[in-house]
FIRONU-971435 format. One line per field, with one value per atom (N, C-alpha, C): residue in three letters; atom name; y, x, z. Coordinates in steps of 0.1 Angstrom, whole numbers. Last residue first. Layout:
N
rest <- (ALA, ...)
atom <- (CA, ...)
c2 <- (Y, ...)
c1 <- (X, ...)
c3 <- (Z, ...)
// end
This chain:
250
rest <- (UNK, UNK, UNK, UNK, UNK, UNK, UNK, UNK, UNK, UNK, UNK, UNK, UNK, UNK, UNK, UNK, UNK, UNK, UNK, UNK, UNK, UNK, UNK, UNK, UNK, UNK, UNK, UNK, UNK, UNK, UNK, UNK, UNK, UNK, UNK, UNK, UNK, UNK, UNK, UNK, UNK, UNK, UNK, UNK, UNK, UNK, UNK, UNK, UNK, UNK, UNK, UNK, UNK, UNK, UNK, UNK, UNK, UNK, UNK, UNK, UNK, UNK, UNK, UNK, UNK, UNK, UNK, UNK, UNK, UNK, UNK, UNK, UNK, UNK, UNK, UNK, UNK, UNK, UNK, UNK, UNK, UNK, UNK, UNK, UNK, UNK, UNK, UNK, UNK, UNK, UNK, UNK, UNK, UNK, UNK, UNK, UNK, UNK, UNK, UNK, UNK, UNK, UNK, UNK, UNK, UNK, UNK, UNK, UNK, UNK, UNK, UNK, UNK, UNK, UNK, UNK, UNK, UNK, UNK, UNK, UNK, UNK, UNK, UNK, UNK, UNK, UNK, UNK, UNK, UNK, UNK, UNK, UNK, UNK, UNK, UNK, UNK, UNK, UNK, UNK, UNK, UNK, UNK, UNK, UNK, UNK, UNK, UNK, UNK, UNK, UNK, UNK, UNK, UNK, UNK, UNK, UNK, UNK, UNK, UNK, UNK, UNK, UNK, UNK, UNK, UNK, UNK, UNK, UNK, UNK, UNK, UNK, UNK, UNK, UNK, UNK, UNK, UNK, UNK, UNK, UNK, UNK, UNK, UNK, UNK, UNK, UNK, UNK, UNK, UNK, UNK, UNK, UNK, UNK, UNK, UNK, UNK, UNK, UNK, UNK, UNK, UNK, UNK, UNK, UNK, UNK, UNK, UNK, UNK, UNK, UNK, UNK, UNK, UNK, UNK, UNK, UNK, UNK, UNK, UNK, UNK, UNK, UNK, UNK, UNK, UNK, UNK, UNK, UNK, UNK, UNK, UNK, UNK, UNK, UNK, UNK, UNK, UNK, UNK, UNK, UNK, UNK, UNK, UNK, UNK, UNK, UNK, UNK, UNK, UNK, UNK, UNK, UNK, UNK, UNK, UNK, UNK, UNK, UNK, UNK, UNK, UNK, UNK, UNK, UNK, UNK, UNK, UNK, UNK, UNK, UNK, UNK, UNK, UNK, UNK, UNK, UNK, UNK, UNK, UNK, UNK, UNK, UNK, UNK, UNK, UNK, UNK, UNK, UNK, UNK, UNK, UNK, UNK, UNK, UNK, UNK, UNK, UNK, UNK, UNK, UNK, UNK, UNK, UNK, UNK, UNK, UNK, UNK, UNK, UNK, UNK, UNK, UNK, UNK, UNK, UNK, UNK, UNK, UNK, UNK, UNK, UNK, UNK, UNK, UNK, UNK, UNK, UNK, UNK, UNK, UNK, UNK, UNK, UNK, UNK, UNK, UNK, UNK, UNK, UNK, UNK, UNK, UNK, UNK, UNK, UNK, UNK, UNK, UNK, UNK, UNK, UNK, UNK, UNK, UNK, UNK, UNK, UNK, UNK, UNK, UNK, UNK, UNK, UNK, UNK, UNK, UNK, UNK, UNK, UNK, UNK, UNK, UNK, UNK, UNK, UNK, UNK, UNK, UNK, UNK, UNK, UNK, UNK, UNK, UNK, UNK, UNK, UNK, UNK, UNK, UNK, UNK, UNK, UNK, UNK, UNK, UNK, UNK, UNK, UNK, UNK, UNK, UNK, UNK, UNK, UNK, UNK, UNK, UNK, UNK, UNK, UNK, UNK, UNK, UNK, UNK, UNK, UNK, UNK, UNK, UNK, UNK, UNK, UNK, UNK, UNK, UNK, UNK, UNK, UNK, UNK, UNK, UNK, UNK, UNK, UNK, UNK, UNK, UNK, UNK, UNK, UNK, UNK, UNK, UNK, UNK, UNK, UNK, UNK, UNK, UNK, UNK, UNK, UNK, UNK, UNK, UNK, UNK, UNK, UNK, UNK, UNK, UNK, UNK, UNK, UNK, UNK, UNK, UNK, UNK, UNK, UNK, UNK, UNK, UNK, UNK, UNK, UNK, UNK, UNK, UNK, UNK, UNK, UNK, UNK, UNK, UNK, UNK, UNK, UNK, UNK, UNK, UNK, UNK, UNK, UNK, UNK, UNK, UNK, UNK, UNK, UNK, UNK, UNK, UNK, UNK, UNK, UNK, UNK, UNK, UNK, UNK, UNK, UNK, UNK, UNK, UNK, UNK, UNK, UNK, UNK, UNK, UNK, UNK, UNK, UNK, UNK, UNK, UNK, UNK, UNK, UNK, UNK, UNK, UNK, UNK, UNK, UNK, UNK, UNK, UNK, UNK, UNK, UNK, UNK, UNK, UNK, UNK, UNK, UNK, UNK, UNK, UNK, UNK, UNK, UNK, UNK, UNK, UNK, UNK, UNK, UNK, UNK, UNK, UNK, UNK, UNK, UNK, UNK, UNK, UNK, UNK, UNK, UNK, UNK, UNK, UNK, UNK, UNK, UNK, UNK, UNK, UNK, UNK, UNK, UNK, UNK, UNK, UNK, UNK, UNK, UNK, UNK, UNK, UNK, UNK, UNK, UNK, UNK, UNK, UNK, UNK, UNK, UNK, UNK, UNK, UNK, UNK, UNK, UNK, UNK, UNK, UNK, UNK, UNK, UNK, UNK, UNK, UNK, UNK, UNK, UNK, UNK, UNK, UNK, UNK, UNK, UNK, UNK, UNK, UNK, UNK, UNK, UNK, UNK, UNK, UNK, UNK, UNK, UNK, UNK, UNK, UNK, UNK, UNK, UNK, UNK, UNK, UNK, UNK, UNK, UNK, UNK, UNK, UNK, UNK, UNK, UNK, UNK, UNK, UNK, UNK, UNK, UNK, UNK, UNK, UNK, UNK, UNK, UNK, UNK, UNK, UNK, UNK, UNK, UNK, UNK, UNK, UNK, UNK, UNK, UNK, UNK, UNK, UNK, UNK, UNK, UNK, UNK, UNK, UNK, UNK, UNK, UNK, UNK, UNK, UNK, UNK, UNK, UNK, UNK, UNK, UNK, UNK, UNK, UNK, UNK, UNK, UNK, UNK, UNK, UNK, UNK, UNK, UNK, UNK, UNK, UNK, UNK, UNK, UNK, UNK, UNK, UNK, UNK, UNK, UNK, UNK, UNK, UNK, UNK, UNK, UNK, UNK, UNK, UNK, UNK, UNK, UNK, UNK, UNK, UNK, UNK, UNK, UNK, UNK, UNK, UNK, UNK, UNK)
atom <- (N, CA, C, N, CA, C, N, CA, C, N, CA, C, N, CA, C, N, CA, C, N, CA, C, N, CA, C, N, CA, C, N, CA, C, N, CA, C, N, CA, C, N, CA, C, N, CA, C, N, CA, C, N, CA, C, N, CA, C, N, CA, C, N, CA, C, N, CA, C, N, CA, C, N, CA, C, N, CA, C, N, CA, C, N, CA, C, N, CA, C, N, CA, C, N, CA, C, N, CA, C, N, CA, C, N, CA, C, N, CA, C, N, CA, C, N, CA, C, N, CA, C, N, CA, C, N, CA, C, N, CA, C, N, CA, C, N, CA, C, N, CA, C, N, CA, C, N, CA, C, N, CA, C, N, CA, C, N, CA, C, N, CA, C, N, CA, C, N, CA, C, N, CA, C, N, CA, C, N, CA, C, N, CA, C, N, CA, C, N, CA, C, N, CA, C, N, CA, C, N, CA, C, N, CA, C, N, CA, C, N, CA, C, N, CA, C, N, CA, C, N, CA, C, N, CA, C, N, CA, C, N, CA, C, N, CA, C, N, CA, C, N, CA, C, N, CA, C, N, CA, C, N, CA, C, N, CA, C, N, CA, C, N, CA, C, N, CA, C, N, CA, C, N, CA, C, N, CA, C, N, CA, C, N, CA, C, N, CA, C, N, CA, C, N, CA, C, N, CA, C, N, CA, C, N, CA, C, N, CA, C, N, CA, C, N, CA, C, N, CA, C, N, CA, C, N, CA, C, N, CA, C, N, CA, C, N, CA, C, N, CA, C, N, CA, C, N, CA, C, N, CA, C, N, CA, C, N, CA, C, N, CA, C, N, CA, C, N, CA, C, N, CA, C, N, CA, C, N, CA, C, N, CA, C, N, CA, C, N, CA, C, N, CA, C, N, CA, C, N, CA, C, N, CA, C, N, CA, C, N, CA, C, N, CA, C, N, CA, C, N, CA, C, N, CA, C, N, CA, C, N, CA, C, N, CA, C, N, CA, C, N, CA, C, N, CA, C, N, CA, C, N, CA, C, N, CA, C, N, CA, C, N, CA, C, N, CA, C, N, CA, C, N, CA, C, N, CA, C, N, CA, C, N, CA, C, N, CA, C, N, CA, C, N, CA, C, N, CA, C, N, CA, C, N, CA, C, N, CA, C, N, CA, C, N, CA, C, N, CA, C, N, CA, C, N, CA, C, N, CA, C, N, CA, C, N, CA, C, N, CA, C, N, CA, C, N, CA, C, N, CA, C, N, CA, C, N, CA, C, N, CA, C, N, CA, C, N, CA, C, N, CA, C, N, CA, C, N, CA, C, N, CA, C, N, CA, C, N, CA, C, N, CA, C, N, CA, C, N, CA, C, N, CA, C, N, CA, C, N, CA, C, N, CA, C, N, CA, C, N, CA, C, N, CA, C, N, CA, C, N, CA, C, N, CA, C, N, CA, C, N, CA, C, N, CA, C, N, CA, C, N, CA, C, N, CA, C, N, CA, C, N, CA, C, N, CA, C, N, CA, C, N, CA, C, N, CA, C, N, CA, C, N, CA, C, N, CA, C, N, CA, C, N, CA, C, N, CA, C, N, CA, C, N, CA, C, N, CA, C, N, CA, C, N, CA, C, N, CA, C, N, CA, C, N, CA, C, N, CA, C, N, CA, C, N, CA, C, N, CA, C, N, CA, C, N, CA, C, N, CA, C, N, CA, C, N, CA, C, N, CA, C, N, CA, C, N, CA, C, N, CA, C, N, CA, C, N, CA, C, N, CA, C, N, CA, C, N, CA, C, N, CA, C, N, CA, C, N, CA, C, N, CA, C, N, CA, C, N, CA, C, N, CA, C, N, CA, C, N, CA, C, N, CA, C, N, CA, C, N, CA, C, N, CA, C, N, CA, C, N, CA, C, N, CA, C, N, CA, C, N, CA, C, N, CA, C, N, CA, C, N, CA, C, N, CA, C, N, CA, C, N, CA, C)
c2 <- (46, 35, 40, 65, 64, 52, 47, 59, 57, 31, 30, 43, 48, 41, 41, 39, 49, 42, 38, 31, 42, 32, 41, 33, 32, 25, 36, 35, 42, 35, 28, 22, 30, 47, 42, 38, 60, 45, 39, 86, 82, 67, 90, 93, 88, 60, 74, 77, 36, 38, 53, 25, 31, 34, 1, 7, 13, 1, 0, 5, -8, -6, -8, 4, 0, 3, -7, 1, -5, -6, -12, -2, -13, -5, -13, -29, -16, -7, -53, -47, -33, -79, -65, -59, -112, -102, -88, -126, -133, -123, -123, -116, -121, -135, -142, -135, -117, -130, -137, -87, -94, -107, -67, -78, -83, -34, -44, -55, -9, -18, -29, 26, 13, 3, 57, 48, 34, 90, 78, 69, 111, 114, 102, 91, 104, 105, 55, 67, 79, 34, 42, 54, 1, 15, 22, -29, -21, -6, -55, -42, -34, -85, -77, -64, -93, -97, -87, -80, -81, -84, -95, -89, -91, -90, -95, -88, -99, -91, -98, -95, -103, -93, -80, -88, -97, -66, -76, -86, -58, -57, -68, -45, -50, -48, -50, -45, -52, -41, -50, -43, -39, -33, -44, -29, -38, -31, -9, -22, -33, 16, 8, -5, 47, 34, 26, 71, 65, 51, 100, 85, 81, 131, 122, 108, 148, 147, 138, 132, 141, 139, 114, 128, 137, 82, 91, 105, 57, 68, 78, 23, 35, 46, -3, 6, 19, -37, -23, -15, -61, -55, -41, -93, -79, -74, -115, -112, -97, -122, -129, -125, -91, -104, -110, -71, -75, -89, -42, -56, -59, -22, -24, -38, 1, -13, -13, 27, 22, 8, 54, 40, 36, 79, 77, 62, 94, 83, 82, 111, 117, 106, 99, 102, 108, 99, 86, 89, 127, 120, 108, 139, 139, 131, 139, 131, 130, 157, 142, 134, 184, 178, 163, 207, 199, 194, 209, 212, 202, 216, 207, 210, 232, 238, 229, 213, 223, 229, 177, 191, 201, 150, 158, 173, 119, 133, 141, 92, 101, 115, 60, 74, 83, 30, 40, 54, 5, 14, 25, -25, -17, -8, -43, -35, -26, -75, -61, -56, -96, -92, -77, -123, -108, -103, -153, -144, -130, -185, -171, -162, -215, -208, -193, -246, -232, -225, -271, -269, -255, -276, -276, -274, -274, -284, -286, -252, -265, -276, -229, -234, -248, -226, -228, -234, -222, -234, -237, -198, -210, -223, -179, -182, -195, -161, -170, -174, -126, -140, -149, -104, -108, -122, -96, -100, -104, -69, -79, -84, -55, -59, -71, -28, -42, -45, -8, -9, -24, 13, 0, 0, 33, 32, 18, 43, 33, 33, 68, 61, 51, 88, 77, 70, 121, 111, 100, 139, 133, 123, 167, 154, 149, 188, 188, 175, 187, 196, 196, 160, 167, 175, 168, 160, 167, 173, 179, 169, 175, 168, 175, 174, 182, 174, 159, 165, 174, 156, 158, 165, 133, 146, 146, 118, 117, 131, 105, 117, 114, 83, 85, 98, 76, 85, 86, 47, 55, 63, 32, 38, 45, 0, 14, 19, -27, -17, -3, -34, -39, -29, -10, -19, -23, -9, -5, -15, 5, -6, -1, 14, 17, 5, 31, 18, 22, 56, 45, 31, 80, 72, 60, 93, 94, 90, 92, 87, 88, 113, 107, 104, 113, 114, 108, 109, 123, 124, 78, 86, 99, 48, 62, 71, 15, 25, 39, -3, -3, 8, -5, 0, 1, -16, -2, 4, -36, -34, -20, -44, -36, -34, -55, -64, -57, -35, -40, -50, -6, -20, -26, 19, 10, -5, 34, 40, 31, 32, 28, 35, 39, 43, 38, 22, 28, 31, 9, 15, 22, -16, -9, -4, -24, -19, -12, -50, -41, -37, -52, -55, -45, -69, -58, -62, -86, -86, -74, -86, -88, -88, -62, -75, -75, -38, -44, -58, -11, -25, -30, 13, 8, -7, 44, 30, 25, 73, 66, 51, 98, 85, 78, 132, 121, 109, 152, 146, 136, 182, 169, 165, 205, 199, 185, 213, 210, 204, 216, 228, 226, 191, 197, 209, 166, 178, 186, 133, 143, 156, 108, 119, 130, 74, 86, 96, 48, 55, 68, 38, 29, 35, 42, 48, 39, 31, 38, 46, 0, 14, 20, -23, -19, -4, -51, -37, -32, -77, -70, -55, -94, -84, -78, -129, -116, -106, -161, -151, -137, -194, -182, -170, -227, -215, -203, -261, -249, -237, -279, -283, -271, -265, -268, -271, -279, -270, -275, -285, -290, -280, -261, -272, -277, -227, -237, -248, -198, -210, -220, -162, -175, -186, -142, -139, -152, -137, -147, -143, -107, -114, -125, -103, -98, -108, -95, -105, -100, -65, -73, -83, -45, -55, -62, -13, -24, -32, 7, 1, -11, 40, 26, 20, 65, 60, 45, 92, 78, 72)
c1 <- (-113, -112, -110, -116, -104, -102, -136, -133, -120, -163, -150, -148, -179, -179, -165, -177, -175, -175, -182, -185, -185, -169, -171, -174, -168, -171, -173, -143, -153, -155, -132, -134, -145, -110, -123, -123, -87, -87, -100, -85, -89, -90, -79, -69, -72, -94, -92, -81, -92, -90, -86, -117, -104, -104, -131, -131, -117, -148, -136, -139, -159, -163, -150, -166, -155, -159, -189, -186, -175, -189, -191, -188, -175, -183, -185, -158, -159, -168, -135, -148, -148, -119, -119, -133, -124, -123, -124, -123, -119, -116, -114, -121, -115, -100, -111, -119, -79, -76, -88, -73, -86, -85, -49, -52, -66, -45, -51, -56, -19, -28, -33, -15, -14, -23, 3, -8, -5, 7, 12, 0, 4, 8, 13, 11, 7, 12, 4, 12, 7, -19, -16, -8, -15, -17, -13, -31, -19, -23, -53, -51, -40, -57, -47, -44, -72, -67, -57, -101, -87, -82, -131, -124, -109, -159, -146, -137, -193, -183, -170, -218, -208, -199, -234, -240, -231, -216, -224, -230, -195, -198, -206, -177, -190, -193, -146, -153, -166, -129, -136, -143, -109, -111, -119, -103, -108, -110, -86, -88, -94, -61, -73, -74, -51, -49, -62, -34, -47, -45, -14, -15, -30, -17, -19, -19, -18, -5, -6, -36, -35, -21, -42, -37, -34, -38, -40, -34, -54, -44, -48, -57, -61, -50, -68, -57, -63, -76, -80, -68, -67, -65, -72, -66, -69, -68, -41, -54, -56, -15, -24, -38, -4, 1, -9, -29, -20, -15, -43, -38, -28, -66, -54, -51, -93, -89, -75, -94, -95, -91, -102, -101, -103, -89, -94, -91, -97, -90, -97, -111, -105, -97, -118, -129, -124, -94, -99, -110, -91, -82, -88, -105, -111, -103, -89, -102, -108, -68, -66, -79, -76, -76, -75, -58, -69, -68, -22, -35, -46, -4, -7, -21, 4, 0, -3, 30, 20, 17, 34, 39, 27, 32, 23, 27, 44, 48, 40, 29, 28, 33, 35, 38, 39, 18, 22, 25, 30, 20, 26, 35, 41, 30, 43, 33, 39, 57, 59, 46, 66, 56, 58, 84, 85, 76, 75, 75, 78, 82, 82, 84, 71, 74, 73, 80, 75, 79, 90, 79, 74, 106, 112, 102, 100, 93, 99, 114, 117, 111, 102, 114, 118, 80, 78, 90, 93, 84, 82, 106, 114, 105, 89, 92, 100, 103, 94, 98, 110, 115, 105, 85, 95, 99, 82, 77, 88, 84, 93, 88, 71, 67, 75, 80, 83, 80, 68, 68, 69, 76, 77, 77, 63, 66, 65, 75, 68, 72, 67, 76, 68, 61, 57, 69, 52, 62, 58, 30, 33, 45, 41, 33, 37, 57, 45, 37, 80, 70, 57, 102, 93, 83, 127, 116, 108, 154, 149, 139, 149, 154, 148, 145, 148, 154, 137, 150, 154, 107, 113, 126, 99, 104, 110, 76, 82, 86, 72, 73, 81, 48, 61, 61, 33, 33, 47, 20, 32, 31, -2, 1, 14, -10, -5, -3, -15, -26, -22, 18, 5, -6, 43, 37, 23, 69, 55, 48, 101, 93, 79, 116, 110, 103, 133, 132, 126, 131, 132, 130, 107, 119, 119, 113, 117, 105, 127, 117, 122, 132, 138, 126, 136, 128, 136, 146, 146, 138, 164, 152, 154, 179, 182, 171, 186, 177, 182, 199, 202, 195, 191, 205, 208, 166, 167, 181, 165, 165, 167, 146, 157, 155, 123, 133, 145, 109, 103, 113, 117, 123, 119, 106, 100, 105, 121, 116, 110, 112, 120, 114, 117, 110, 119, 111, 120, 111, 111, 104, 114, 105, 115, 108, 95, 91, 103, 88, 99, 95, 60, 67, 78, 42, 50, 57, 11, 25, 32, -14, -13, 1, -20, -18, -18, -21, -34, -33, -3, -1, -14, -2, -8, -6, 10, 10, 4, 4, 2, 2, 25, 18, 16, 28, 29, 21, 51, 38, 39, 70, 68, 53, 69, 82, 81, 47, 50, 64, 41, 44, 46, 35, 48, 51, 21, 20, 33, 21, 30, 28, -1, 1, 10, -2, 2, 5, -27, -16, -14, -44, -39, -28, -42, -42, -37, -22, -34, -33, -7, -5, -19, -2, -9, -6, 12, 14, 8, 5, -1, 1, -2, 6, -1, -7, -13, -4, -7, 1, -6, -15, -20, -14, -8, -3, -9, -11, -18, -13, 8, -1, -7, 40, 27, 19, 73, 63, 49, 95, 87, 76, 121, 113, 105, 117, 124, 115, 124, 116, 124, 122, 129, 119, 111, 122, 130, 98, 100, 112, 80, 93, 94, 46, 59, 70, 13, 22, 36, -3, 3, 12, -31, -21, -16, -45, -42, -31, -73, -61, -58, -86, -85, -72, -108, -94, -95, -124, -125, -111)
c3 <- (-281, -291, -305, -261, -268, -277, -236, -244, -252, -219, -227, -235, -192, -205, -211, -157, -168, -181, -123, -136, -147, -90, -102, -114, -55, -67, -78, -30, -38, -51, 2, -11, -18, 23, 19, 5, 30, 31, 27, 27, 40, 41, 0, 10, 24, -15, -13, -2, -39, -25, -23, -63, -59, -44, -84, -71, -68, -116, -108, -94, -148, -134, -125, -179, -170, -156, -202, -191, -183, -239, -226, -215, -271, -262, -249, -283, -289, -281, -273, -271, -276, -291, -287, -285, -279, -290, -284, -255, -267, -279, -222, -233, -246, -203, -207, -219, -196, -203, -208, -196, -194, -202, -179, -188, -185, -178, -170, -179, -179, -185, -176, -175, -169, -176, -180, -183, -177, -164, -171, -174, -145, -159, -166, -116, -122, -137, -118, -114, -121, -105, -117, -113, -92, -90, -103, -106, -101, -100, -97, -105, -98, -96, -88, -96, -127, -114, -109, -142, -142, -128, -155, -143, -145, -173, -174, -164, -177, -169, -170, -203, -195, -188, -220, -210, -201, -236, -242, -232, -209, -223, -228, -183, -186, -201, -168, -180, -182, -138, -146, -158, -109, -123, -131, -75, -85, -98, -64, -57, -66, -72, -75, -67, -67, -61, -63, -85, -83, -79, -78, -79, -77, -96, -84, -87, -118, -110, -98, -145, -133, -127, -165, -169, -157, -169, -158, -161, -188, -188, -177, -188, -181, -182, -208, -205, -199, -207, -205, -203, -232, -219, -219, -249, -248, -234, -262, -258, -258, -265, -274, -271, -257, -260, -270, -258, -247, -250, -273, -275, -264, -255, -262, -263, -250, -252, -259, -224, -238, -238, -203, -205, -219, -183, -196, -200, -152, -159, -173, -136, -148, -156, -113, -122, -136, -98, -104, -115, -91, -101, -106, -71, -84, -94, -48, -48, -62, -54, -54, -55, -76, -62, -64, -97, -94, -79, -97, -104, -99, -67, -78, -84, -45, -57, -69, -30, -29, -43, -35, -36, -35, -16, -24, -25, -12, -10, -21, 4, -7, -4, 14, 18, 6, 19, 10, 18, 42, 37, 28, 57, 47, 40, 85, 79, 69, 93, 88, 82, 120, 110, 106, 129, 130, 118, 146, 134, 138, 157, 161, 148, 169, 157, 161, 186, 186, 173, 202, 192, 193, 223, 210, 199, 249, 242, 228, 258, 263, 255, 248, 242, 246, 266, 252, 245, 290, 289, 274, 287, 288, 286, 261, 275, 275, 233, 239, 253, 231, 231, 238, 217, 227, 226, 182, 195, 204, 162, 167, 181, 135, 148, 153, 115, 118, 133, 91, 105, 109, 64, 69, 85, 39, 53, 58, 8, 15, 30, -17, -9, -1, -46, -37, -30, -55, -54, -44, -77, -64, -66, -97, -95, -81, -101, -109, -107, -87, -81, -90, -78, -88, -82, -54, -59, -69, -42, -54, -61, -7, -18, -31, 28, 16, 5, 49, 50, 39, 66, 53, 54, 91, 88, 74, 110, 97, 93, 142, 134, 121, 158, 151, 143, 188, 176, 170, 201, 200, 187, 226, 213, 213, 243, 242, 228, 245, 247, 246, 256, 252, 255, 246, 256, 251, 225, 226, 235, 221, 227, 229, 189, 202, 208, 164, 171, 185, 153, 144, 151, 166, 168, 158, 135, 149, 157, 103, 112, 126, 75, 87, 96, 39, 51, 63, 13, 19, 31, 16, 12, 18, 11, 13, 7, 25, 18, 21, 40, 26, 18, 66, 64, 49, 64, 68, 65, 33, 48, 51, 5, 11, 26, -5, 1, 7, -17, -5, 2, -31, -30, -17, -27, -37, -36, -10, -22, -32, 26, 14, 2, 60, 48, 36, 91, 81, 69, 125, 114, 104, 149, 140, 128, 181, 168, 161, 203, 198, 184, 225, 212, 210, 252, 246, 233, 247, 251, 245, 236, 250, 256, 209, 215, 230, 198, 202, 208, 198, 201, 206, 172, 184, 185, 158, 159, 172, 138, 151, 149, 125, 122, 136, 114, 125, 120, 94, 97, 108, 86, 92, 93, 71, 74, 80, 44, 58, 59, 17, 25, 40, 7, 4, 11, 29, 21, 19, 27, 32, 24, 37, 28, 34, 40, 47, 36, 42, 34, 42, 60, 49, 40, 95, 81, 71, 120, 117, 104, 122, 118, 114, 149, 137, 134, 163, 162, 148, 160, 171, 170, 130, 137, 148, 130, 128, 136, 115, 122, 119, 119, 115, 122, 110, 117, 111, 113, 108, 116, 122, 111, 105, 129, 133, 120, 125, 121, 125, 153, 142, 138, 161, 164, 151, 150, 158, 160, 132, 132, 140, 132, 136, 135, 115, 123, 127, 83, 93, 101, 76, 75, 86, 71, 68, 68, 64, 68, 63, 74, 64, 70, 82, 86, 74, 90, 80, 86, 97, 102, 93, 92, 89, 94, 102, 104, 101, 87, 90, 91)
// end
């Protein structure tokens, strides 16, 4: 199953008066919600597509986690080809990501980020003559996972191996998930069902390999000793999978 994702990105230029309501969408999309780079391969390919009605200039780069860093500021063990290209309306372009070699951990995944910047063409003379126009350059940013060869287990089973417990979090309580696997677990939702009520954690963060992550439950007044943790995780294909497991480790 192929998924396509869009993200709002960076303002390129603003001219004239602001419109009362503006909705911006990227015309250039990236196929796949994440890219997995197997450790036994030298390169992978990523497909981009221009679903708009105008040609676009595309700039692509990879960062190591700093979303504010520009292409000239980052250094990663990957090379993108081509890094800049023109993409006609209705056409696709395949980018190659090559691994240049680096001393990355071999007992767990490493995470990087693929950035694809959609730069629209300059506005027409008629648009600029009025002085009322807004132009955006929109960025898509997706995960790039380097997955060494021979990791224990399989990535699809990692979410089911999470160990959930309750921990104090400032003045309240939080769920804590321990990830004993060498794979990243990407969560979409996290909640705790206990004593007939549901407590939801906002914007659940990804859980790195061999580490723990906490999810605050600000509405929970006292520590839960039993209940079910319900969460949705995103698999390698971009699909959402629901899971419900009992609390453990209390």
